[in-house]
C-alpha positions in Angstrom: -2.7 1.6 -20.9 -5.2 3.1 -18.4 -6.2 6.7 -18.9 -4.7 7.9 -15.5 -1.7 6.2 -14.1 0.1 7.0 -10.8 3.7 8.2 -11.6 6.2 7.7 -8.7 9.5 9.6 -8.3 12.3 7.5 -6.8 15.6 8.8 -5.5 17.7 6.5 -7.7 16.1 3.4 -6.2 13.7 2.4 -9.0 15.4 -0.9 -9.7 15.3 -1.9 -6.0 11.6 -0.7 -5.7 10.6 -2.8 -8.7 12.2 -5.9 -7.3 10.7 -5.2 -3.9 7.1 -4.7 -5.2 7.3 -7.7 -7.7 8.3 -9.9 -4.8 5.3 -8.9 -2.7 2.3 -8.6 -5.0 1.1 -11.9 -6.5 0.1 -10.4 -9.8 3.0 -8.1 -10.6 5.0 -7.4 -13.7 7.2 -4.8 -15.4 5.6 -3.9 -18.8 8.1 -1.3 -20.0 11.7 -0.4 -18.9 14.1 2.2 -20.2 17.7 2.0 -19.0 19.9 5.1 -18.6 23.5 5.4 -19.7 24.6 4.1 -16.3 22.7 0.8 -16.9 20.1 1.6 -14.2 16.4 1.8 -15.0 15.5 5.4 -15.8 11.8 4.9 -16.3 9.5 1.9 -16.0 5.9 0.9 -16.3 4.7 -1.8 -14.0 1.5 -3.4 -12.8 0.6 -4.5 -9.3 -2.6 -6.5 -9.1 -3.8 -5.0 -12.3 -3.1 -1.4 -11.3 -0.7 0.4 -13.6 2.1 2.6 -12.3 5.0 4.5 -13.8 8.3 5.0 -12.0 11.1 7.4 -12.6 14.7 7.4 -11.2 14.6 11.1 -10.7 17.1 11.6 -7.9 16.8 13.5 -4.6 14.9 16.5 -5.9 11.4 15.5 -4.8 10.1 13.3 -2.0 6.9 11.2 -1.8 4.6 12.0 1.1 1.6 10.3 2.8 -0.6 12.9 1.1 -1.0 10.3 -1.6 -1.4 6.7 -0.6 -2.4 3.4 -2.2 -5.3 1.5 -0.7 -4.8 -2.3 -0.7 -8.2 -4.1 -0.2 -7.5 -7.4 1.7 -9.9 -10.3 1.8 -8.9 -11.5 5.3 -6.4 -11.2 8.1 -3.9 -13.5 6.3 -3.8 -11.1 3.4 -3.5 -8.1 5.7 -0.6 -9.8 7.4 1.1 -10.6 4.1 1.0 -7.1 2.7 1.7 -5.4 6.0 4.6 -7.5 7.0 6.3 -7.4 3.5 5.7 -3.7 2.7 6.7 -2.7 6.2 10.2 -4.3 5.8 12.5 -1.3 6.1 9.6 1.1 6.3 7.6 2.8 9.1 4.2 1.8 10.5 1.5 4.5 10.9 -1.9 4.4 12.6 -5.1 2.8 11.2 -3.5 0.4 8.8 -1.2 2.9 7.1 2.5 2.4 6.5 5.2 4.0 4.5 7.6 1.6 2.8 11.4 1.9 2.5 11.0 3.9 -0.7 8.7 6.5 0.8 5.5 5.1 -0.8 2.5 5.1 1.6 0.1 2.2 1.6 -3.2 1.6 3.4 -3.6 -2.1 4.2 -7.3 -2.5 4.8 -9.4 -5.6 5.3 -12.8 -5.9 3.6 -14.2 -6.5 7.1 -13.5 -2.9 8.1 -15.6 -1.6 5.1 -18.4 -4.1 5.8 -18.5 -3.3 9.6 -18.4 0.5 9.0 -21.3 0.2 6.6 -23.6 -1.3 9.3 -26.8 0.8 9.8 -26.3 0.7 13.6 -24.4 3.9 14.5 -23.3 2.5 17.9 -21.8 -0.5 16.2 -19.9 1.6 13.7 -18.7 3.9 16.4 -17.2 1.0 18.3 -15.6 -0.3 15.2 -14.2 3.1 14.3 -12.9 3.6 17.9 -11.2 0.2 17.8 -9.6 0.9 14.4 -8.3 4.3 15.6 -6.4 2.4 18.4 -4.8 0.0 15.9 -1.6 0.2 13.9 -2.0 -2.9 11.8 -5.7 -3.6 11.4 -6.8 -6.7 13.3 -10.0 -8.2 11.9 -10.8 -10.1 15.1 -10.5 -6.9 17.1 -12.9 -5.2 14.7 -15.4 -8.0 14.9 -15.1 -8.0 18.7 -15.8 -4.2 18.8 -18.8 -4.6 16.5 -20.3 -7.3 18.7 -20.0 -4.9 21.7 
């Protein structure tokens, strides 16, 4: 087990969340599951693309917020589209590649191109890329490339 693991509190929706995430991420698995007396999962350990998580069916006492989000590095637009479209199902889109899924977990769906273009030594180019990204909801790689080219 990794030394530090995100631990997510669900409002009695852990089983649904596990099924949802396992259907989206290509490398995903449940590694531990403890059922409660009602037959629902009480706690679970799971991995998404090698990142370990713990989940708890804790009830309505606490809510997740966008103050903590999970950054999904995407190789290309197809990968951005895959994660964006699937995680957004029943959730809410935010600005700049952020979304909150139906369970209240916030994700950043970010293409590698954004990081590459924002690392350019030309401040005018990075400024155009940043400005383009700030106007986007889902990140559009072609739009970023166009902004970088001027």
